[in-house]
N, C-alpha and C positions, 0 to 999 in steps of 0.2 A: 344753577341760575346765574345770570349775568349780574354781578354785584353792583354795577353802576346804574342799572336800570330799575325803575319802579316795578311793582307787581304788575300793573297794567301793561307796561312796556314789555316785560318778560312774556306775558301771556300772548300779546299781540305780535310778537316778533316774526313768527312764520308768515302771518298774513301781510305784514309790512314787506317782507322779502318777496312775497308773491304779487306785490303792488295792487292789493285790493283797495277799493275806495275807502276813504277815511271814515265815512259814515257807517259802512258795513263793519269796519274794524271795531268802532266804538260799540255798536250794537252787540256784536258777538262777544266782545270782552265783557260787557255787562251781563250778558246771558250766562257766560261761563263762570263769572265771579259769583253770580247768584246761585248757580248749581252747586258750587263748592263752598259757599258761605264766606266769600272773600270780599264782599262789597265794601266793607269798612277798611280794607287794607290796600286798596288799589294804588294809593299814593306812597306807600312805604317801600323801602328797599329791603333786600333779603336779610341784611344783618339785623334788621329791626323785627324779624319774625322768629317764631319758635320753630323747632324741628318739624312738627306736624304741619304748621302753616306753610313752611317752605315746600314740603312734600306736596301739599295741595296745589301750590302754584305750579310746580313742575308738571303735575297731572293736568292742570288747566292749559298749559302750553301745548300738551298733546291733544287734549279734548277739542280745543278750538279749531283744529284742522279737520275735524269731522271725518276721521279715518274709518275704514272698514274693519280694521283689526288693531287692537292694542297689544304691544309687547311690553311687559313689565319685568325688568330684570332685577330681582331682589330689591324692590323699592323701599322696604322697611328695615333693611339690615342695619342701618346706621342710627336707628331710633332706640330709645330705652324701652324696657319690657312693657311698661304700662301704656306708653304712647303707641307701641306697636299693636297692642290689642285694640286700642281705640281706632287707629287708622285702618286696621284690618276690616273692622265693621264698616267704616266709611267707604272703603274701596269696593267692598262687596255690594253695599247698597247702591253706590253710584253705578256700578256695572249693570245691576238689574234695571235701573232707571234708563240708562242709555241703550241697553240691549245690544251692545257691540261685543263681538267675539273677542275674548281676552286670553292671551297666552301669558301665564304668570310663572316666572322662573323663581324657584326658592329651594334652599336647603333645609328649610324649616318644615317638618312634616305636619305640624299643627296648622300652619298656614295652608298647606296643600289640602289637608283633610277638611278644614272648615270652610274654605273659600271655593274649592273646585267643584264644578259639576262633573268633571271627569279628571282623573289623575293619571299622569304618565310618569312612571318611575324609570330613570335612566341610570346606567352604570357604565362609566368610561365611554360615554357617547352612544351606548347601545340601549335600545328600548327593551326593558324587562317586562313591563306589564302596563296596559292602559285599560282603565275601567272606572266605574263609579267609586267614590271614596269607600263606601260600605263594602263593595266586593273586593277591593284591593286589601282592605283590612281583614275581611272574613275568609278570603280565598287567595292568599299570596301565591303567585305563580312559581316562586323558587325561594331558595334560602336567602338571597340578597334582599328581596322584597320583605320576606318574613322578619328578618333581622332589623331592617331599616324602619318599617312602619310599626308604630306602637310605642307608647311611653307609659310605664317601663317597657323595655323590649320583651319580645317573646322569649320564653324559656326554651332552650334547645339542647338536646342531648342525644347520644347514640343509644339505640334500643334494639331489641330483637322481637319479631313477631312469632308467637308460638300458638299451638293448639292447646286448648284447656277445657276439659269437661264437655267435649262436643262443640265447643265454641272457639273463640280466639282470645288472645291476651297479648299485652305489650310487656315484655320483660325490661324493666328500667332499673338496671343495677340489681339491688337486693329486693326491689318491689315488683309486684305483678299487678297490672291493671287490666281487668277483664274488659273485652270489647264485645258488644252485642253483635250477634250474627248478621243482622240486617245492616249495621254500620260497616262491618268488615266487608260485606258484599258491595255496599255502596262505594266504599273507598278502594275496592279491588285489592284487599289485603291478603286474600287467600294465596295468591301467587308469591307472596313475600314471606310465607311461613318458613322459619328457619334461617331467614336472612336478616342482615342488619339494615336498619332504617335510621333516619334522624327524625325524632319526634319533637313536635313543638306544642307548647301549651302557654297561652297568654296568662299573665298574673291574675286577671279577673276571672279566669276559669279554674283557678285553684282557690277554693274558699275555705277559710278557717272557721272555727267554732263561732256561733252567733252570740250576740250580747246576752240573749235569754238562756244561754246554755245549750240550745238546740244545735243540731248539725244538719247541713244540707245532705240530701240523698245522693248516693253514688259511691264509687270506689274511692279508697283513701290512701294517702301516702303518709308515712310516719315522718315527722319533721322535728328537728331540734333547732330552735330559732337562734340564729347567729347575730342578727341585727334587725332592728325595727325602724321604720320611718313613719312618723305621724303626719298625715296630709290634711287632717281635719275631717274631710268627708270619708276617708279611708285610712286604714293602717296597713302599711306594707311590711310583710315579714319575710326575711331572707333566710334560707336554709340550704344545706348541701345534700344533693342527691348523689349517691355513690354509684354513678354511671359514667361511662367515658364521655368527655366533652365533645361537642360537635365543633370541630376545628376546620375551618376552610378560609380561603382568601375572601370569599363572598361575605362570610359572617364578620371577618375582621374589618373589611371595608364598610359594611353596613353599620357596625357599632362604633367605628372610629378608632379602633385599636389594632395593633399589629398582631400577628399570630403568636409572637413570643410573649406579649402581654396576656393574651387569652390563655396560653398554656400555663403561665405563672399563676394566674388567678384560679385556675381550675385543676391544678395538679392533684388535689386531694379528692376530686370529684367534680361535679357540675353545680354551680350556684343557681338556685331557683328562687323566684320571688312569688309570693302568694298574697292575696288580698284578704284582710280581716276587717270586721266591723270596728269602727274607731274606738268604741268603749268596751271592747271585748276583754281588755285587761291583759292581752298577750305581751310578754316581756322576753328579753334576751335570756336564753337558757331554758325556756319552757319547751317541753316536749308535747307536741300537739299532733292531731290527725287532720290532714288537709284533704278536702274532698275534690275529686277531679271531675270536671264536666267532660265526659268522654266524647260527646258529640261535637265538642269544640276543639278536639285535638287535631293537629296537623301532622302529616307524614311526608317525608322527602327522601328522594333517592340519593344516597351518599355520593354516588359517582356523577350523575348528571346534575345533581342539586335541584332538580325540578320537583314540584309537588306531585305526590302520588294520589291518584284517584280523584282528581278534580278536573272539571271541564271549564 
């Protein structure tokens, strides 16, 4: 914002440059200020405003031009966490009211998932996947998207597809996870029998024992809890799966670490994260059985790094 100008002057600047009539400028400034809740601030200067108010003024300066498309380049990156959440809701509501196509650039996956009607994931300038937020999350096109989207991130490890009792199974280190025949057919896993794949499982699809002592149905992994994180609504339990780690440049870029850091963390195996009910009493050192939701497992080609068996 121009620091020597008032809020009204900042918003009106583009119309003044275009030599629009003064009456039209006043009317459009009032309309824009009303839309953004800035009516009481029109005579103030930027230094007298909060971070969220300054951001609204900047948006008003763009809105008043009545464009066909908005481009927002990380507009919330300089705001604190609480204000970022508030402004995220304001921008989303404003976009719905205006009905103007908006291209929103962000490194924050939560912003992308909560605000976008469609999400485009880019890596080094190349488009990796574009789809609805739900489909990007449920059906990542490759390892980069799988590692980038999701918090906590997807658990990824190297595994082998095997035949077992007339069906199929995933050999994950010392554990074997049976795969229903219809799922194996749906994911085109038969042609991967005896071959290495990268398997991905999101933490919410690894369920620990329930608070009432019951257990979800499904195949289980034996886990010794190395660390817990209480989030209030959930309890995250971290444990090591004795399977080779999924190391690649794509995963390192997606998770923000280099390959050397990944190798250091995973030299004893592959760290996994599971979700437990918050009052389940799970503690560090506990040995528990974690149930796997096999229908939510993801499989990737180690060479191409593309997803296996998804369209």
